[in-house]
N, C-alpha and C positions, 0 to 999 in steps of 0.2 A: 504494500500500500504506500502510495506517495506520502511524503512528509508534510506537504501542504495540500489543501483541497484543489481539485480542478475547478475552473471557473463555472459558475452556474450560468449556463447559456441563456436562461430566461431573464437574467438580470444584466445583460450587456447591451451596449448600444446597437443600433441597427447596423452600423458600419462594421463593428467587431463581429457581430453575428454573420454578416455577409462574408467576411474573411474566413470565419470558422466553417461556414457552409460551402465555401468555394473550393474545397479539396475533394477528391474522389473518396477519401476516407477521413473519418474523425481521428485526428492525431492528438495523442495525449500531450505531446510537447506544446502544441498550439493551445490546448485547453489549459495548460499550466501557465504559459507566458501571458495568456489573455487576462490573468489576474492583475497584470500591470495596468496602468492607465490606458484609456483608449488611444491617446496620442502615441504612447510608447509602443503598445502592441501593434498598432496600425503601421507605424514607421519601421518597426522591427520586421514585420511581414513584408513590407515594400522592399526593404533592403535585401532580405533573403531571397525574395522572388527575383529581384534584379540580378543578383549574383548567380542565381540558378538559370535564368532564361534570357537575360539581355546583355550579358557581359561579352567582352572581347576575348577573355581567356578561354582556351580550348576546353570543352566540357570534360574530356578525358583527364586533362591535367588538373582541373578543378576537383574531380572525384578522387583522384589519387591523393591530393592534398587533404580532402575531407576524411577519407578513410584513414590516412596516416595520423591526422590530428585526433581522430576518435580513439585510435590505439594509444597515442601518447597521453591523452587525457583519460584513458580507461573508461570510455563511454560506450558501453555495449549497445545502448539504444541508438546512438548516432551511427555507429558502425553498421548495425543490423539494418537500419532503415535505408542506408546508402548503398549497400551491396547490390540490390536490384537496379538502382539508378546507375551505378558504375558499370554493371553488365550491359545495360541498355545503351550507354554511350561508347561502348567498345572495349572496356577492360576485360582481359581474359581471366579465366579461373586461376591460372598460374600467377597473374599479377595480383589478383585479390589475395590469394594465399601468401604471396611474397611481401605484402605490405609490412608485416611484423618484422621481418628480417631482410629488409630491402637491400642492405649493404652487400649481402651475399647472394641475393637473387639474380639470376641471369636474364630475367624476363623484362627488365626495364631498359629503355634506351637512355642516352646521355641526358636529354632534357628532362625526362621523367625522374632520373636519379637526382638531378639538381632540384627539381620541385620537392622531392622527398627530403633532401638535405635541408632546403630552406624551411620546410614545414617543421622538421625537428628543431631547427635553430629557433624559429620564431615561437613555436609552441612551448619550448622549454625555457628560453632565455629572453623572450620578447623581441630581441633584435637578431636579424640575420647577419652573417659575417660579410665583410666586404668581398672576400674571395668568392663566396657563393653568389652574391649579387652581380659581381663582374662577370662571372661565368654565365649566369642566366641572361645577362644583357646581350650575349652573343647569339641568343636564340629567340628571345622574346622582347617585345617592345615595352616601353615604359608603362603604357596602359595595362598591358597584360600582367606585368610584374606587380603593379599597384593592386589590381584585382586579386591576384594570387595572395598577396599579403592580407588584403581585406577578407578574403575567404577564410584564411587560416584564423584570423582574429574573430570573425563572425561565428564560425563553427566551434571555435574554442570557447566563446561566450555561451553558446548553446549547450555545449558539453558541461560547462560549469553549472548551469541551471538544471540540466537533466540529472547530474550526479548529486548535487547538493539537495535537491528536492526528491530524489529517487523516483523519478517518473517511470512508470511501468510500460513495458513493451505491450503493444496491442496484439491480439491474436493473429492478425495479418502481417505483423512485422517481419520483414525480410522476404516476404513472399510476393510482394507487388511492387512495381515501379511507381512510386508516388507522383511522378511527373506525367504518367499516362492518364489522361483525363477520363478514360473509360473505367479506371479503377482496377484494371487487371494487373 
């Protein structure tokens, strides 16, 4: 059982209810974060949606960073929910399995390894190293790198909410791609 109650959907604003209802499945993470003020929840949702669907960063690189961040932060919920998304954007089973021990995994290319390294650095130390950033600049533009850092920070924040409040996995967790509007 979560350590804080999930929001009472009958007591939220129309806009917050619209956001909660605008996903193919009811997500406990959204129901927990909706306890925040309408402005905070709505803008949190807007930023997450923008990073997921409107960014410059390659979706595969984004999901590699999210999965690694989930592991660094020990967030089973975040990891479980993102595995189907990662598969849908092209990560292989070997890559998903290799996230935990990426330094020794042979399934990641040079750019993916740099994304994993930056994720470890930022998730653990807040700041990535100059060496990693310089290496990434050889492959990604400034906008992509900024979005990568923002994604690491955003899903790090989500992991902290999930783990501190002990949000529970839903029955469908890990079985559906949450970006698939059909809910499959």
